C-alpha positions as CSV (number, residue, x, y, z in Angstrom):
1,M,-1.6,-11.3,-6.6
2,L,0.9,-11.6,-9.5
3,L,2.3,-8.6,-11.5
4,S,3.6,-9.5,-14.9
5,T,6.5,-7.7,-16.5
6,G,5.3,-5.0,-18.9
7,S,1.9,-3.2,-18.8
8,G,-1.1,-4.5,-17.0
9,R,-4.0,-4.0,-14.8
10,F,-5.3,-5.3,-11.4
11,E,-8.4,-4.7,-9.3
12,L,-7.5,-3.0,-6.0
13,P,-9.8,-3.7,-3.0
14,I,-10.2,-0.4,-1.3
15,P,-11.2,0.5,2.4
16,P,-15.0,0.3,3.1
17,G,-17.1,3.4,3.1
18,H,-16.8,4.2,-0.6
19,A,-19.4,3.8,-3.5
20,V,-17.4,0.7,-4.8
21,S,-15.4,-2.1,-3.2
22,H,-12.6,-2.2,-5.9
23,I,-10.9,0.2,-8.4
24,P,-8.7,-0.5,-11.4
25,A,-5.1,0.0,-11.1
26,W,-3.1,0.4,-14.3
27,Y,0.6,-0.5,-13.9
28,H,3.9,-0.8,-15.7
29,L,6.7,-3.2,-14.6
30,P,10.0,-2.7,-16.2
31,G,12.1,-5.9,-17.0
32,D,15.0,-4.5,-14.9
33,L,13.2,-3.4,-11.9
34,G,16.1,-3.3,-9.2
35,A,15.6,-3.6,-5.5
36,D,16.5,0.2,-5.0
37,R,14.0,1.3,-7.9
38,P,11.1,3.3,-6.5
39,M,7.4,2.9,-7.0
40,V,5.7,6.0,-8.6
41,I,2.0,6.5,-7.9
42,V,0.4,8.7,-10.6
43,L,-2.9,10.5,-10.2
44,H,-4.8,11.4,-13.1
45,G,-6.9,14.6,-13.7
46,T,-10.6,15.1,-14.2
47,S,-10.2,13.2,-17.5
48,R,-10.1,10.1,-15.4
49,A,-7.6,8.7,-18.1
50,A,-5.7,6.3,-15.9
51,R,-4.8,3.8,-18.8
52,A,-3.6,6.7,-21.0
53,S,-1.6,8.1,-18.0
54,R,0.0,4.7,-17.5
55,D,0.8,4.3,-21.1
56,N,2.6,7.8,-21.2
57,W,4.5,6.8,-18.1
58,S,5.5,3.4,-19.3
59,V,8.1,4.9,-21.6
60,Q,9.7,6.7,-18.7
61,A,9.4,3.6,-16.5
62,E,11.4,1.6,-19.0
63,R,14.0,4.4,-19.4
64,Y,14.7,4.9,-15.7
65,G,13.8,1.5,-14.4
66,F,11.0,2.3,-11.9
67,F,7.6,0.8,-11.2
68,V,4.5,3.0,-12.1
69,V,0.9,2.5,-11.0
70,V,-2.0,4.7,-11.8
71,P,-5.3,4.1,-9.8
72,E,-8.4,4.9,-11.7
73,F,-11.0,7.0,-9.7
74,A,-14.1,6.7,-12.0
75,L,-16.2,9.7,-12.1
76,Q,-19.5,7.7,-11.3
77,Y,-17.9,6.6,-7.9
78,F,-15.5,9.6,-7.2
79,P,-17.2,12.7,-8.3
80,D,-15.9,16.3,-8.5
81,P,-15.0,18.1,-6.2
82,D,-14.5,15.0,-4.0
83,Y,-11.7,13.6,-6.1
84,A,-9.7,16.9,-6.1
85,Y,-10.2,17.4,-2.3
86,G,-9.1,13.8,-1.8
87,N,-12.5,13.3,0.0
88,L,-10.6,14.9,3.0
89,W,-13.5,17.2,3.8
90,T,-17.2,17.6,2.9
91,P,-17.5,19.1,-0.8
92,Q,-20.0,21.9,0.3
93,P,-19.7,24.6,3.0
94,P,-19.4,24.6,5.8
95,Y,-16.4,22.3,5.2
96,R,-15.7,19.5,7.7
97,R,-12.8,17.3,8.0
98,R,-13.6,13.5,7.3
99,D,-11.8,10.9,9.1
100,W,-8.7,9.6,7.3
101,S,-10.2,6.1,6.7
102,E,-12.8,7.7,4.7
103,S,-10.5,9.7,2.6
104,H,-9.0,8.9,-0.9
105,G,-5.6,9.0,0.9
106,A,-6.6,5.8,2.5
107,I,-7.0,4.3,-0.8
108,L,-3.4,5.4,-1.9
109,D,-2.0,3.9,1.3
110,R,-3.8,0.6,0.5
111,L,-2.3,0.8,-3.1
112,F,1.1,1.2,-1.8
113,E,0.9,-1.7,0.6
114,T,-0.8,-4.0,-2.0
115,V,2.0,-3.3,-4.6
116,N,4.7,-3.5,-2.0
117,G,3.5,-7.0,-1.1
118,A,2.9,-8.1,-4.6
119,L,6.5,-7.2,-5.7
120,G,7.9,-8.9,-2.5
121,R,9.4,-5.7,-1.3
122,N,9.6,-3.9,2.0
123,Q,9.8,-0.2,0.8
124,R,8.8,2.4,3.3
125,Q,8.0,5.1,0.9
126,F,6.8,5.9,-2.8
127,I,7.0,8.8,-5.1
128,L,3.8,10.8,-5.8
129,Y,3.0,12.5,-9.1
130,G,-0.4,14.2,-9.9
131,H,-1.5,16.3,-12.7
132,S,-4.3,19.0,-12.6
133,A,-7.0,17.6,-10.4
134,G,-4.6,14.8,-9.5
135,A,-2.0,17.4,-8.4
136,A,-4.9,19.0,-6.3
137,F,-5.5,15.6,-4.7
138,A,-1.7,15.0,-4.2
139,H,-0.8,18.1,-2.4
140,R,-3.8,17.8,0.0
141,Y,-2.7,14.0,0.6
142,M,0.7,15.3,1.4
143,T,-0.8,18.0,3.6
144,F,-2.9,15.7,5.8
145,T,-1.4,12.2,5.6
146,P,-0.6,10.9,9.0
147,D,2.3,8.7,7.8
148,D,5.5,9.8,6.2
149,R,5.0,7.5,3.1
150,V,6.2,9.9,0.3
151,S,9.9,10.3,-0.5
152,L,9.4,12.9,-3.3
153,A,6.2,14.6,-4.6
154,V,5.5,16.4,-7.9
155,F,2.4,18.5,-8.2
156,A,2.0,19.4,-11.9
157,N,-0.4,22.1,-13.2
158,A,-3.0,22.0,-10.1
159,G,-5.9,24.3,-10.6
160,W,-5.7,26.0,-7.1
161,Y,-4.3,25.1,-3.6
162,T,-5.0,24.6,0.0
163,M,-2.5,27.1,1.2
164,P,-0.2,26.5,4.3
165,D,-2.1,29.1,6.3
166,L,-3.4,28.1,9.6
167,S,-5.5,31.2,9.9
168,A,-7.5,30.8,6.6
169,E,-10.4,28.5,6.6
170,L,-10.9,25.3,4.5
171,P,-10.7,24.8,1.5
172,F,-8.2,27.8,0.8
173,G,-6.5,27.4,4.2
174,L,-6.0,25.0,7.1
175,L,-8.1,26.7,9.8
176,G,-10.5,24.1,11.1
177,S,-8.6,21.3,9.7
178,G,-7.0,20.1,12.9
179,L,-3.6,20.2,11.4
180,S,-0.9,21.2,13.8
181,P,2.1,23.7,13.1
182,E,4.4,20.7,13.7
183,S,2.7,18.7,11.0
184,L,2.8,21.7,8.7
185,G,6.5,22.1,9.3
186,R,7.1,18.3,8.3
187,L,5.3,19.0,5.1
188,L,7.5,22.0,4.2
189,E,10.6,20.1,4.7
190,K,9.7,17.4,2.3
191,P,11.2,17.2,-1.1
192,V,8.3,18.7,-3.2
193,T,8.4,20.1,-6.8
194,I,5.7,22.3,-8.0
195,L,5.8,21.7,-11.7
196,V,3.9,24.1,-14.2
197,G,3.6,24.5,-17.9
198,D,4.5,28.2,-18.6
199,R,1.6,28.5,-20.9
200,D,-1.0,27.1,-18.5
201,R,-2.6,30.5,-18.1
202,T,-6.2,30.1,-19.4
203,G,-9.4,28.2,-18.4
204,P,-11.8,26.5,-18.6
205,Y,-12.5,26.5,-14.8
206,P,-14.8,23.8,-13.4
207,P,-18.2,25.1,-12.1
208,W,-17.5,23.4,-8.7
209,W,-14.5,25.6,-8.0
210,P,-15.5,27.6,-5.1
211,D,-15.3,31.5,-5.1
212,G,-12.1,32.7,-4.0
213,Y,-9.5,30.8,-6.0
214,V,-8.6,33.8,-8.2
215,G,-7.2,35.4,-5.1
216,Q,-4.2,33.0,-5.3
217,G,-3.5,34.3,-8.9
218,L,-5.3,34.8,-12.3
219,H,-4.0,31.5,-13.8
220,R,-2.4,28.4,-12.9
221,V,1.1,29.6,-13.3
222,G,0.4,32.6,-10.9
223,R,-1.4,30.3,-8.4
224,S,1.5,27.8,-8.3
225,Q,3.8,30.7,-7.6
226,S,1.5,32.0,-4.8
227,Y,1.5,28.5,-3.3
228,F,5.2,28.1,-3.4
229,E,5.9,31.5,-1.9
230,A,3.4,31.0,0.8
231,A,5.1,27.7,1.7
232,R,8.5,29.4,1.7
233,Q,7.4,32.1,4.1
234,K,5.7,29.7,6.2
235,A,8.9,27.6,6.6
236,V,10.8,30.8,7.6
237,Q,8.1,31.5,10.2
238,L,8.2,28.0,11.5
239,G,11.9,27.8,11.6
240,V,12.2,24.7,9.5
241,P,14.5,23.8,6.5
242,F,12.5,24.5,3.3
243,G,12.6,21.4,1.0
244,W,10.4,22.7,-1.9
245,R,11.3,23.9,-5.4
246,W,9.3,25.4,-8.2
247,Q,9.9,24.7,-11.8
248,S,8.3,25.7,-15.1
249,V,8.3,23.7,-18.3
250,P,8.8,25.9,-21.5
251,D,6.3,26.1,-24.2
252,V,3.8,23.7,-22.4
253,A,0.1,24.5,-21.5
254,H,-2.4,22.2,-19.7
255,E,-0.8,19.0,-21.2
256,N,-0.2,16.1,-19.1
257,A,1.6,14.0,-21.7
258,R,4.2,16.8,-22.0
259,M,4.7,17.3,-18.3
260,I,5.6,13.6,-17.8
261,P,9.1,13.5,-19.4
262,P,10.5,16.4,-17.2
263,A,8.8,14.9,-14.1
264,A,10.4,11.7,-14.8
265,E,13.8,13.3,-15.3
266,L,13.3,15.2,-12.1
267,I,12.6,11.8,-10.3
268,A,15.7,10.3,-11.9
269,R,17.9,13.1,-11.0
270,T,16.6,13.5,-7.4
271,I,16.0,9.9,-6.3
272,L,18.1,7.7,-8.7
273,K,20.9,10.3,-8.9
274,R,21.0,10.0,-12.7
């Protein structure tokens, strides 16, 4: 597969077991991609606007010199809430963990390997950004991935969270997921930023959200703070260094386009030291 400089699209073959065998992947390859520049995988929200997300990110890719790719999870093949859950467990109670090979996380792994090969690189890790339902998918991918593939993660404006709580049942906690305290500790050590628009305080809330999410807070800002604080407390309990941070974006509501510049700046500051 050949990736041309600038913006483009390719068809990604995905692991078997899904309703489709390929999905579109929208990318931007800057002209000055250096060997040390990272790959950023971007997860769209329920709008499924992968191409628009790529277009918004392309400006930042050129500015900072990193590769951006946005896989498109079309609604007809990846319905809600499976997309936000990463297909990691069954969408209706009683919630049951699925094998990783059936999850959407396995699709992200395949995407990383495919692009790595197409670029002729041997990078071990990528950066992960998700907005809204994409952030919901992203934080669950990070929680359950069996491999250490992510060097930095940014969760922007997620609706609600699977808390780092081994005593609360899925989907709000980890009881019954099979996740070990050791795996949870590794997650809490990772460089993760929870990014939230400080005006993201209203609905609408999808009808497939299960009862109980309001217990995390009355709005996305409050729920993001609850998630961060629960993670901080769990890191203390497990005795591991806490690698997360929480950051608000002033005067921004549930607006992906306006969350991208501060996310890209954060990536440049953290990974590229710029």
